[in-house]
C-alpha positions in Angstrom: 33.2 -52.0 106.5 30.2 -53.9 107.9 27.8 -52.1 105.5 30.0 -53.1 102.5 30.1 -56.8 103.7 26.3 -56.7 104.2 25.6 -55.2 100.8 27.9 -57.7 99.0 26.2 -60.6 100.8 22.8 -59.3 100.0 23.8 -58.9 96.3 25.2 -62.4 96.1 22.0 -63.9 97.7 19.8 -62.0 95.3 21.8 -63.2 92.3 21.5 -66.8 93.4 17.7 -66.6 93.8 17.3 -64.7 90.5 19.0 -67.3 88.4 16.6 -69.1 86.0 18.1 -72.0 83.9 17.4 -72.0 80.2 14.9 -74.8 79.4 14.5 -76.6 76.1 11.0 -76.4 74.6 9.5 -78.7 72.1 9.7 -77.2 68.6 6.0 -77.9 67.9 4.9 -76.2 71.1 6.8 -73.0 70.2 5.6 -73.1 66.6 2.0 -73.6 67.7 1.8 -71.1 70.5 4.4 -68.6 69.4 6.3 -66.5 71.8 3.4 -65.9 74.3 3.5 -66.6 78.0 7.1 -67.5 78.2 9.2 -66.3 81.0 13.0 -65.9 80.4 15.2 -67.6 77.9 14.3 -71.0 76.3 16.0 -73.3 73.7 14.7 -75.0 70.6 16.4 -77.3 68.1 15.7 -76.8 64.5 17.2 -76.5 61.0 17.8 -73.3 59.2 15.2 -73.0 56.4 16.2 -69.4 55.3 18.2 -66.5 56.7 18.7 -62.9 56.0 20.2 -59.9 57.8 17.3 -59.6 60.3 15.5 -63.0 60.5 16.1 -66.7 60.5 13.4 -69.2 59.8 13.8 -72.5 61.6 12.1 -75.7 60.6 11.3 -78.6 62.8 13.8 -81.4 62.1 10.9 -83.9 62.3 8.5 -82.0 60.0 9.7 -79.3 57.6 6.2 -77.8 57.4 6.4 -76.6 61.0 8.5 -73.3 61.2 9.4 -70.6 63.6 10.6 -67.1 62.5 13.3 -65.8 64.8 14.5 -62.1 64.9 18.3 -61.5 64.9 19.4 -58.5 66.9 19.6 -55.4 64.8 22.6 -53.8 63.1 23.8 -50.5 64.6 25.5 -47.6 62.9 29.0 -48.8 63.9 28.4 -52.3 62.5 27.4 -50.7 59.1 30.5 -48.5 59.2 32.8 -51.4 59.9 31.2 -53.3 57.0 32.6 -50.6 54.7 36.2 -51.4 55.6 36.0 -55.2 56.3 33.6 -58.1 56.6 31.2 -57.3 59.4 29.9 -59.8 62.0 26.5 -59.7 60.3 27.9 -60.7 56.9 29.9 -63.5 58.5 26.8 -64.6 60.4 24.7 -64.6 57.2 27.3 -66.7 55.4 27.5 -69.2 58.3 23.7 -69.5 58.5 23.5 -70.1 54.7 26.2 -72.8 55.0 24.2 -74.4 57.9 21.1 -74.4 55.7 22.9 -76.0 52.8 24.4 -78.8 55.0 21.1 -79.3 56.8 22.8 -79.1 60.2 20.6 -79.1 63.3 21.1 -76.0 65.4 20.3 -75.2 69.0 18.9 -71.7 69.4 18.6 -69.8 72.7 15.7 -67.4 72.4 14.2 -64.6 74.4 10.6 -63.6 74.2 9.8 -59.9 74.2 6.1 -59.4 74.7 3.9 -61.4 72.3 6.1 -60.8 69.3 8.7 -62.9 67.4 11.4 -64.5 69.6 14.8 -62.9 69.5 17.9 -65.1 69.1 20.6 -64.8 71.8 22.8 -67.7 70.7 22.9 -70.3 67.9 25.0 -73.4 68.5 25.8 -76.2 66.1 28.2 -79.1 65.6 31.0 -78.5 63.0 32.0 -81.1 60.4 35.1 -81.9 62.5 33.0 -82.8 65.5 33.6 -79.6 67.4 30.9 -77.3 68.7 30.6 -73.7 67.5 28.2 -70.9 68.2 27.0 -67.5 67.0 26.3 -65.1 69.9 24.3 -61.9 69.7 
């Protein structure tokens, strides 16, 4: 019993010290330096310039010439199979991203760097026309 209590206490203490909050980065900083030397998740605000099945290009709300390319998590076999019978999550996401581009809505994107490559989206949040908040999670 004591060993279980000790193990659970040790696990809880490790989890508390391992937590790193997500920090918002300036769009221009990420656009200039890319996804290098970043530790953990980070957030940027931008506007959807273009989107396809695998990638979203975000532009800086202050300067449309500054862009970031963001990778969307890939489609697996089961997602493709589901798409045969109904609208898949990826099709719905693609439609939503195109609507956000058309409406020029600012989005808040949580990103994860993997090596020195393109950042990978973990979540895309935005304000809906009725004032509510919505998000696309990956």
